[in-house]
C-alpha positions in Angstrom: 66.2 -56.0 -35.8 69.5 -54.2 -36.2 71.5 -53.1 -33.0 72.1 -49.4 -33.3 73.8 -49.0 -29.7 75.6 -51.2 -27.5 76.8 -50.7 -24.0 79.2 -53.1 -22.3 80.2 -53.0 -18.4 79.7 -49.4 -18.2 81.0 -47.8 -14.9 80.8 -44.2 -13.5 82.0 -43.0 -10.0 81.8 -39.4 -8.6 84.2 -39.4 -5.7 83.5 -42.6 -3.7 79.8 -42.9 -5.0 79.6 -45.5 -7.7 76.5 -44.3 -9.7 76.7 -46.8 -12.6 77.9 -50.4 -11.7 79.0 -52.0 -14.9 75.8 -52.2 -16.8 75.4 -53.7 -20.2 72.6 -53.4 -22.9 71.8 -53.1 -26.6 69.3 -50.8 -28.3 67.8 -52.1 -31.7 66.4 -50.3 -34.5 62.9 -49.1 -33.9 62.8 -49.9 -30.2 61.2 -47.1 -27.8 62.6 -47.4 -24.5 61.6 -45.7 -21.3 64.5 -44.9 -18.9 63.1 -44.7 -15.2 64.6 -44.5 -11.7 64.5 -42.4 -8.5 65.9 -38.9 -8.8 69.6 -38.9 -8.5 69.7 -42.6 -9.5 71.9 -41.8 -12.6 69.5 -41.6 -15.4 70.7 -38.1 -16.8 74.3 -39.3 -16.3 73.8 -42.3 -18.4 72.3 -40.3 -21.1 75.3 -37.6 -20.9 77.7 -40.6 -21.2 75.9 -41.7 -24.3 76.1 -38.3 -25.8 79.8 -38.0 -25.0 79.4 -35.3 -22.6 80.5 -37.1 -19.6 83.4 -39.4 -19.4 83.0 -42.9 -18.1 85.4 -44.7 -16.0 85.4 -48.3 -17.6 83.4 -50.0 -20.3 82.6 -49.2 -23.8 79.8 -47.6 -26.0 79.5 -48.5 -29.6 77.1 -47.3 -32.2 76.1 -48.5 -35.7 76.9 -46.5 -37.6 79.9 -44.9 -35.8 78.6 -41.6 -36.7 75.1 -42.3 -35.5 73.1 -39.0 -35.8 71.5 -38.2 -32.5 68.7 -35.8 -31.8 69.1 -34.8 -28.2 66.6 -32.9 -26.0 68.3 -32.2 -22.4 66.3 -31.8 -19.3 66.2 -28.2 -18.5 64.1 -25.6 -17.0 65.0 -23.2 -19.8 65.9 -23.6 -23.5 68.5 -21.5 -25.1 67.7 -20.8 -28.7 69.0 -18.6 -31.3 66.9 -17.5 -34.4 69.5 -17.6 -37.0 70.8 -21.1 -35.6 67.2 -22.4 -36.0 66.7 -21.2 -39.5 69.9 -22.8 -40.8 68.1 -26.0 -40.2 65.3 -26.7 -42.7 63.5 -23.5 -42.3 60.3 -24.7 -43.8 60.1 -28.1 -41.9 60.9 -26.1 -38.6 57.7 -23.8 -39.5 55.6 -26.7 -40.4 56.5 -28.6 -37.1 56.3 -25.6 -35.1 52.7 -25.1 -36.4 51.6 -28.7 -35.6 53.0 -28.0 -32.0 50.7 -24.9 -31.8 53.3 -22.1 -32.5 52.6 -19.5 -35.1 55.2 -18.7 -37.8 55.6 -15.2 -36.7 57.0 -16.3 -33.3 60.1 -17.6 -35.0 60.3 -14.7 -37.6 59.2 -11.8 -35.3 59.7 -12.5 -31.5 62.8 -12.4 -29.3 63.3 -15.8 -27.8 63.8 -14.4 -24.2 60.0 -13.2 -24.1 58.8 -16.7 -24.9 57.4 -19.1 -22.3 59.2 -22.1 -21.4 56.7 -24.2 -23.1 57.3 -22.3 -26.3 61.0 -22.6 -26.0 60.6 -26.4 -25.6 58.4 -26.6 -28.6 61.2 -24.8 -30.6 63.7 -27.1 -29.4 61.7 -30.2 -30.5 61.0 -28.6 -33.8 64.7 -28.3 -34.3 65.3 -31.9 -33.5 62.6 -33.1 -35.9 63.8 -30.7 -38.7 67.4 -32.3 -38.3 65.8 -36.0 -39.1 68.0 -38.0 -36.4 68.8 -41.5 -36.4 68.5 -41.9 -32.7 66.4 -40.0 -30.3 67.3 -39.1 -26.7 64.6 -37.2 -24.9 65.0 -36.1 -21.2 61.7 -35.0 -19.7 60.1 -33.8 -23.0 56.8 -33.4 -21.8 57.6 -31.1 -18.7 56.7 -27.8 -20.1 54.4 -29.0 -23.0 50.7 -28.3 -23.2 48.1 -31.0 -24.3 48.5 -30.2 -27.9 52.2 -30.6 -27.8 52.1 -33.7 -25.9 49.6 -35.2 -28.3 51.8 -34.3 -31.3 54.9 -35.7 -29.7 53.4 -38.9 -28.8 52.0 -39.3 -32.3 55.6 -38.4 -33.8 57.4 -40.9 -31.3 55.1 -43.7 -32.3 55.4 -43.1 -35.8 59.4 -42.5 -35.7 61.4 -45.3 -37.3 64.5 -45.0 -35.2 65.2 -46.0 -31.9 64.5 -43.7 -28.8 65.5 -43.5 -25.3 62.9 -41.4 -23.4 63.4 -40.2 -19.8 60.0 -39.4 -18.5 57.8 -39.2 -15.2 54.7 -38.9 -17.3 53.1 -42.2 -16.9 50.5 -41.6 -19.6 53.2 -40.7 -22.3 55.4 -43.7 -21.3 52.3 -46.1 -21.6 51.6 -44.5 -25.0 55.0 -44.5 -26.6 57.5 -47.1 -25.2 57.8 -50.9 -25.6 60.4 -51.5 -23.1 61.5 -50.0 -19.7 65.1 -49.7 -18.4 65.1 -49.1 -14.6 68.2 -48.0 -12.9 68.3 -49.0 -9.3 71.4 -48.9 -7.1 73.3 -48.3 -10.0 72.3 -51.6 -11.8 70.1 -51.9 -14.8 66.9 -53.9 -14.7 65.1 -54.4 -18.2 61.4 -54.9 -18.5 59.4 -55.7 -21.6 56.2 -53.5 -22.4 55.1 -50.0 -21.3 55.2 -48.2 -17.9 52.0 -50.0 -16.6 53.3 -53.3 -17.7 56.7 -52.7 -16.0 55.1 -51.6 -12.5 52.9 -54.8 -12.8 56.0 -57.1 -13.5 58.2 -55.3 -10.9 55.6 -56.0 -8.4 55.5 -59.7 -9.3 59.0 -60.1 -9.2 59.1 -58.7 -5.8 56.6 -60.9 -4.5 58.2 -63.8 -5.9 61.6 -62.8 -4.6 60.1 -62.2 -1.2 58.5 -65.6 -1.2 61.9 -67.4 -2.1 63.8 -65.4 0.4 61.4 -66.3 3.2 61.6 -69.9 2.2 65.3 -69.7 2.1 65.5 -68.3 5.5 63.3 -71.0 7.0 65.5 -73.4 5.6 68.6 -71.5 7.0 66.8 -71.3 10.5 66.3 -75.0 10.5 69.9 -75.9 9.5 71.1 -73.5 12.1 68.9 -75.3 14.7 70.2 -78.6 13.7 73.7 -77.5 13.8 72.9 -75.9 17.3 71.7 -79.4 18.5 74.8 -81.1 17.1 77.1 -78.7 18.7 75.5 -79.3 22.2 76.2 -83.0 21.6 79.7 -82.4 20.6 80.4 -80.2 23.7 79.1 -82.9 25.8 81.4 -85.4 24.2 84.2 -83.2 24.6 83.5 -82.9 28.3 83.1 -86.6 28.7 86.5 -87.3 26.8 88.2 -85.0 29.4 86.6 -86.7 32.5 88.6 -89.4 34.4 87.0 -92.1 35.9 88.6 -94.9 38.2 91.6 -96.9 36.3 89.6 -100.0 36.1 86.6 -98.1 34.5 88.7 -96.2 32.0 90.6 -99.6 31.2 87.2 -101.5 30.7 85.3 -99.1 28.8 87.9 -96.9 26.7 85.8 -94.0 27.7 88.1 -91.3 26.9 88.8 -92.7 23.3 85.3 -93.4 22.8 84.0 -89.9 23.8 86.7 -88.1 21.8 86.0 -90.0 18.7 82.2 -89.2 19.2 83.2 -85.5 19.5 85.1 -85.6 16.5 82.3 -87.2 14.7 79.9 -84.3 15.9 82.3 -81.6 14.8 82.5 -83.1 11.3 78.8 -83.1 11.0 78.6 -79.3 12.1 81.4 -78.5 9.6 79.7 -80.4 6.9 76.2 -78.9 7.3 77.6 -75.4 7.4 79.8 -76.1 4.4 76.8 -77.4 2.3 74.5 -74.3 3.6 77.4 -71.8 2.6 77.9 -73.5 -0.8 74.1 -73.6 -1.5 73.8 -69.8 -0.6 76.6 -69.0 -2.7 75.3 -70.6 -5.7 71.5 -70.3 -5.2 71.3 -67.7 -2.4 68.3 -65.1 -2.7 69.0 -61.7 -1.5 66.4 -60.0 0.4 64.2 -57.9 -1.8 64.5 -54.2 -1.7 61.3 -52.5 -0.8 60.5 -49.2 -2.5 61.2 -46.3 -0.2 58.2 -44.7 1.3 57.8 -41.1 -0.1 55.7 -39.1 2.5 54.5 -35.5 2.1 52.2 -34.0 4.7 50.5 -30.6 4.4 48.6 -28.9 7.0 46.2 -26.3 6.3 45.6 -23.7 9.1 41.8 -24.0 9.0 39.0 -22.7 7.2 39.1 -18.8 6.6 35.9 -18.0 5.1 33.9 -19.1 1.9 35.4 -16.9 -0.7 39.3 -16.6 -0.6 39.6 -14.8 -4.0 37.6 -12.8 -6.3 38.5 -11.6 -9.6 36.6 -8.6 -11.3 37.2 -7.4 -14.9 40.7 -8.7 -14.8 43.0 -7.6 -17.7 46.5 -8.2 -18.5 48.5 -6.6 -21.5 52.1 -6.1 -22.3 52.3 -3.5 -25.1 50.1 -4.8 -27.9 50.2 -8.2 -26.7 46.9 -9.0 -24.9 46.9 -12.1 -22.7 43.4 -11.9 -21.3 40.8 -9.3 -20.6 37.3 -8.7 -18.7 37.5 -11.9 -16.8 35.3 -12.5 -13.8 35.4 -15.6 -11.4 36.0 -16.5 -7.8 37.9 -19.1 -5.8 36.4 -20.7 -2.6 38.1 -22.4 0.5 39.0 -26.2 -0.1 38.4 -26.0 -3.9 40.7 -28.1 -6.2 41.2 -26.1 -9.4 43.2 -26.7 -12.5 44.6 -23.7 -14.4 45.0 -24.7 -18.1 45.6 -23.0 -21.3 48.1 -23.2 -24.4 51.8 -22.4 -24.0 52.0 -18.7 -23.6 48.4 -18.0 -22.8 49.5 -16.5 -19.5 49.1 -19.2 -16.6 52.3 -18.3 -15.0 51.6 -14.7 -15.5 48.3 -14.9 -13.7 49.9 -16.7 -10.9 52.4 -13.8 -10.5 49.4 -11.3 -10.7 47.9 -13.3 -7.6 51.2 -13.1 -5.7 51.4 -9.4 -6.3 54.7 -9.9 -8.4 52.9 -8.6 -11.6 50.8 -5.5 -11.9 47.2 -5.6 -12.9 46.4 -3.8 -16.2 42.8 -3.4 -15.6 40.3 -4.8 -13.0 40.9 -6.0 -9.6 42.0 -9.0 -7.4 40.6 -9.2 -3.9 42.1 -11.6 -1.5 41.1 -12.6 2.0 43.5 -10.8 4.5 44.1 -13.7 6.6 44.9 -16.1 3.6 48.5 -17.8 3.7 49.5 -18.6 0.1 52.4 -21.1 -0.7 53.8 -20.9 -4.4 55.9 -23.7 -5.9 57.1 -22.4 -9.2 58.2 -24.5 -12.0 61.7 -23.0 -12.1 63.9 -24.8 -9.5 67.1 -22.9 -10.5 66.5 -20.2 -8.1 67.7 -21.8 -5.1 71.0 -20.3 -3.5 73.5 -23.1 -4.8 76.3 -22.2 -2.1 73.9 -22.9 0.8 73.1 -26.3 2.1 69.4 -27.4 3.0 69.8 -26.6 6.8 70.9 -23.1 5.9 68.4 -22.5 3.1 65.3 -23.6 5.2 66.9 -22.1 8.4 66.6 -25.2 10.4 67.9 -24.6 13.8 65.2 -25.9 16.4 65.8 -29.3 17.3 62.1 -30.4 16.8 62.1 -28.7 13.4 65.4 -30.1 12.2 64.2 -33.8 13.2 61.0 -33.2 11.4 62.7 -32.0 8.2 65.4 -34.8 8.3 62.5 -37.6 8.7 60.5 -36.1 5.8 63.8 -36.0 3.5 64.7 -39.4 4.5 61.3 -40.6 3.5 62.0 -38.8 0.3 65.3 -40.5 -0.4 67.4 -37.8 0.8 69.8 -38.7 3.9 71.6 -36.4 6.4 74.9 -36.3 4.5 73.1 -35.2 1.2 71.4 -32.2 3.2 74.9 -30.9 4.6 76.2 -30.7 0.8 75.6 -27.4 -1.0 72.5 -27.2 -3.3 74.6 -26.9 -6.4 75.1 -30.7 -6.0 71.4 -31.5 -6.3 69.5 -32.8 -9.2 66.4 -30.9 -10.5 64.0 -33.3 -8.8 66.2 -33.1 -5.6 65.7 -29.3 -5.7 61.9 -29.7 -6.2 62.0 -31.9 -3.0 63.7 -29.1 -1.2 61.2 -26.6 -2.2 58.4 -29.0 -1.1 59.7 -29.6 2.2 59.9 -25.6 2.7 56.1 -25.7 2.1 55.4 -28.8 4.2 57.2 -27.2 7.3 54.4 -24.3 7.3 50.7 -24.1 7.6 49.1 -22.8 4.4 45.5 -22.1 3.2 46.1 -22.2 -0.4 48.8 -24.1 -2.5 49.7 -22.8 -5.9 51.6 -25.5 -7.6 53.2 -24.7 -11.1 54.2 -28.0 -12.8 54.9 -29.6 -9.1 55.6 -32.9 -10.8 58.1 -31.8 -13.5 61.4 -33.1 -11.9 59.8 -35.6 -9.5 60.3 -39.3 -9.9 57.1 -41.6 -10.3 57.0 -42.8 -6.8 57.1 -39.2 -5.6 54.4 -38.2 -8.0 52.0 -41.0 -6.8 52.6 -40.2 -3.3 52.2 -36.4 -3.6 48.9 -37.0 -5.2 47.8 -39.1 -2.3 48.9 -36.4 0.0 47.1 -33.5 -1.8 44.1 -35.4 -1.8 44.1 -35.1 2.1 44.9 -31.5 2.0 41.9 -29.4 3.3 43.1 -26.2 2.1 42.6 -24.8 -1.7 44.5 -26.0 -4.5 45.4 -24.3 -7.7 47.5 -26.5 -10.0 49.3 -25.9 -13.3 50.2 -29.0 -14.8 50.5 -30.9 -18.2 50.4 -34.2 -16.3 46.9 -35.4 -17.0 47.0 -38.2 -14.5 47.9 -35.8 -11.8 45.2 -33.1 -12.8 42.3 -35.7 -13.3 42.9 -37.2 -10.0 43.0 -34.1 -8.0 40.9 -31.2 -9.6 37.3 -31.1 -10.1 37.2 -27.2 -11.1 38.9 -25.5 -14.0 40.1 -22.1 -14.9 40.8 -21.9 -18.6 42.6 -19.3 -20.5 41.0 -19.3 -24.0 39.8 -16.7 -26.4 41.8 -13.9 -24.4 39.6 -14.7 -21.3 39.9 -16.6 -18.1 36.8 -18.7 -17.7 35.5 -20.8 -14.6 34.2 -24.2 -15.3 32.4 -26.4 -12.7 33.8 -29.6 -13.9 37.1 -31.7 -14.4 39.5 -31.9 -17.3 37.9 -34.9 -19.0 34.4 -33.6 -18.8 35.4 -30.3 -20.0 37.1 -31.8 -23.2 34.2 -34.0 -24.0 31.8 -31.1 -23.7 34.2 -29.2 -25.9 34.3 -31.9 -28.5 30.4 -32.0 -28.7 30.4 -28.3 -29.5 33.1 -28.6 -32.3 31.9 -27.3 -35.6 30.6 -29.6 -38.4 33.6 -29.0 -40.5 35.7 -30.3 -37.8 33.6 -33.4 -37.2 33.7 -34.0 -41.0 37.6 -33.9 -40.7 37.5 -36.1 -37.7 35.1 -38.6 -39.6 37.5 -38.7 -42.6 40.6 -39.2 -40.1 38.9 -42.3 -38.6 38.4 -43.7 -42.2 42.0 -43.0 -43.2 43.4 -44.3 -40.1 41.3 -47.7 -40.6 42.7 -47.8 -44.2 46.2 -47.4 -42.8 45.9 -50.3 -40.6 44.3 -52.4 -43.4 47.1 -51.6 -45.7 49.8 -52.2 -42.9 48.3 -55.7 -42.5 48.4 -56.2 -46.2 52.0 -55.2 -46.7 53.0 -57.6 -44.0 52.1 -60.5 -46.4 53.9 -59.0 -49.6 57.2 -60.0 -50.5 59.7 -57.1 -50.2 60.5 -55.6 -53.8 57.7 -57.2 -55.8 55.2 -55.2 -57.7 52.3 -56.0 -55.2 54.6 -54.8 -52.3 55.4 -51.5 -54.3 51.9 -50.8 -55.1 50.8 -51.3 -51.5 53.6 -49.4 -50.1 52.8 -46.4 -52.5 49.3 -46.5 -51.4 50.1 -46.7 -47.7 52.3 -43.6 -48.1 49.7 -41.5 -49.9 47.1 -42.3 -46.8 49.8 -41.5 -44.2 50.3 -38.2 -45.9 46.7 -37.5 -45.9 46.5 -38.4 -42.2 49.2 -35.8 -41.5 47.3 -33.2 -43.4 44.0 -33.9 -41.7 45.5 -33.8 -38.1 47.1 -30.3 -39.2 43.4 -29.1 -40.0 41.9 -30.3 -36.8 
């Protein structure tokens, strides 16, 4: 495969901290690469250097061609869009891509972008990138605000995309389904793994166990040699003492004691020096470093205790903005200890409903009853509202010694040390800001946790630990998330915004989707059946064309048939 991007000895410092330490790599045409690492490890910095937005201190970045056309989706909690700017790019293509992503044409033609949800803005940003036909894709957290339809579309498009792609994502399923190589940034260095995310985790664990065994074997050898050296040193010290002792004149003359002991001492000294030199030489050439264990991320939420069976009751709830009706005549309840996922397409009103629960949005019609003694904690998907001029101690009002010690321990387990906590929040990455908000929740006792895209900016180890911790939370959970792993693991109830109403379902996400598929109309089943046949034919033709010689009549004939079936597949997917 042709190399399209090459990086040699790239280095970047921010002040005294060296965040990228002389890394080198190549990306070839068609490769799909997942870029992973802890929050603050340098992933976004590396991408910004590749895009020419941040200068690097040393090294080189070369692309083929030199003016390689890049499609870049930045990590953001908001996407700044302009209608005229969007429509100067292939307008019809933008409309078609937006439609497949689940947006209506009138959204682009009639709506002002400031009224769109974060997910809708993200979809338009992605549509713009695809309409420009990039030769190289860089996607920074592309699934953070996407609904399931958008994620499925993006997964298909990335898999079908002929160019190379570099994807930063903490969505494990998305990485498993799209990438064939993993770049991991750890301590400023780059580690490369073949395969998807699951293969990377498995191989990383294998490498760790192997390095641990080799390191322990090495340390046993070092201890053995050090023990031998210690014994020889003791002999040498005794010999030096004997060489310094004086006997009677006749004894010294007869035995040559001093000379003998001095020679023996020198011999022992040489043995010590020789063994230490061999050990140091072996360690310098074949020394195994102690493997670094992944930091333990620790979350712990306390619920203040059971407050009663029903915490929230919704009767006839309606929300409308002018002529825009989000939902109406909705009736349901939420009990103590339930784990509920709130799902719906982008723009359906999920965040609006949460704000109504928090009394930040008025009710158009109907009522919301909440237990008076209930304490609610809310983690919003927007982490840009933290006071950037404050440090963490000031923001969380950490003054009491025990409270400070507890917070510092939690932050240390999450990868943020004391020095970082003393810096202004403006220096924090999006993932680090999410952690600050989470710690603010951890430090208090709540009955209900409302988490709006809680994993958006968390790195993968933190996501996994958060799942385990929330499983132990005794209170009520309401979660809005497009991370299917996260939702399927935690939630066994659903609130679904569909057909302008909020419906409660006594089942998890997978069961809900399976039942929904069962009730799909006959026409959709016919389309799905045809789609299976078309996909089978495409697979057959791909196998056939691999045996054809490029440029021959047979190759052109198979290629033409293949293109026709792929076009039919895209049309069927639009109709589903």
